[in-house]
C-alpha positions in Angstrom: -3.6 10.7 -10.3 -1.9 8.8 -7.4 -4.2 8.0 -4.5 -1.9 9.3 -1.8 -0.7 12.6 -3.4 -2.4 15.9 -2.9 -5.3 16.5 -5.2 -7.0 19.7 -6.2 -10.2 18.9 -4.3 -9.7 19.8 -0.6 -12.5 17.4 0.5 -10.4 14.4 -0.7 -7.1 15.6 0.7 -5.0 13.1 2.7 -5.8 15.0 5.9 -9.5 14.7 5.4 -9.2 11.0 4.4 -7.2 10.4 7.6 -9.8 12.2 9.8 -12.7 10.2 8.3 -10.7 7.0 8.6 -9.9 7.7 12.2 -13.6 8.3 13.1 -14.7 5.1 11.3 -11.9 3.1 12.8 -12.7 4.3 16.4 -16.5 3.8 15.9 -15.7 0.2 14.8 -13.5 -0.4 17.8 -10.5 -1.2 15.6 -7.0 -0.9 17.2 -5.9 2.8 17.0 -2.5 1.7 15.7 -4.1 0.9 12.3 -3.5 4.0 10.1 -3.8 5.0 6.5 -0.1 4.4 6.3 -0.5 0.8 7.4 -3.1 0.3 4.7 -0.8 1.8 2.1 1.9 -0.6 3.2 -0.4 -3.6 3.0 -1.7 -2.6 -0.5 1.8 -2.2 -1.8 2.9 -5.6 -0.4 -0.2 -7.4 -1.7 0.2 -5.9 -5.2 3.9 -6.9 -5.2 3.0 -10.4 -4.1 0.3 -10.6 -6.8 3.0 -9.8 -9.4 1.9 -6.3 -10.3 4.7 -4.4 -11.9 6.6 -1.9 -9.8 5.8 1.2 -12.0 2.1 0.5 -11.6 2.4 0.1 -7.9 4.5 3.3 -7.7 1.8 5.2 -9.7 -1.0 4.0 -7.5 0.7 4.8 -4.3 2.5 8.0 -5.4 6.0 7.0 -4.4 8.7 9.3 -5.7 10.8 6.5 -7.2 10.8 2.7 -7.6 13.8 2.4 -5.3 11.9 4.1 -2.5 9.0 1.7 -3.0 11.2 -1.3 -3.1 13.5 -0.4 -0.2 10.6 0.4 2.2 7.6 -1.7 1.2 8.9 -4.8 -0.6 8.4 -7.7 1.7 8.4 -11.3 0.6 6.1 -13.8 2.0 6.2 -17.6 2.3 3.6 -18.2 -0.5 5.5 -16.0 -2.9 8.7 -17.8 -2.1 7.1 -21.2 -2.6 5.5 -20.1 -5.9 8.8 -18.8 -7.2 10.7 -22.0 -6.3 8.0 -24.2 -7.8 8.1 -22.2 -11.0 11.8 -22.7 -11.3 12.1 -26.3 -10.1 8.9 -27.9 -11.3 
């Protein structure tokens, strides 16, 4: 079951997760611009950077298609670029 899709138990719905997250975030004094969506984005980017295959990331995050995931969330970083180049050149 994807983490970010609706599930049959209301108490773990995305809405309830967002409400609890907001309370904890505010109690901790964390910037209100940090949202569940931000965390989803970060997890997808980190999994991609770590070399996890796209279908697994899609399944974890519940994206409709790999192309959606890649077009919106795939961001390269300097370490990934360096690792790729070293793997080819050295």
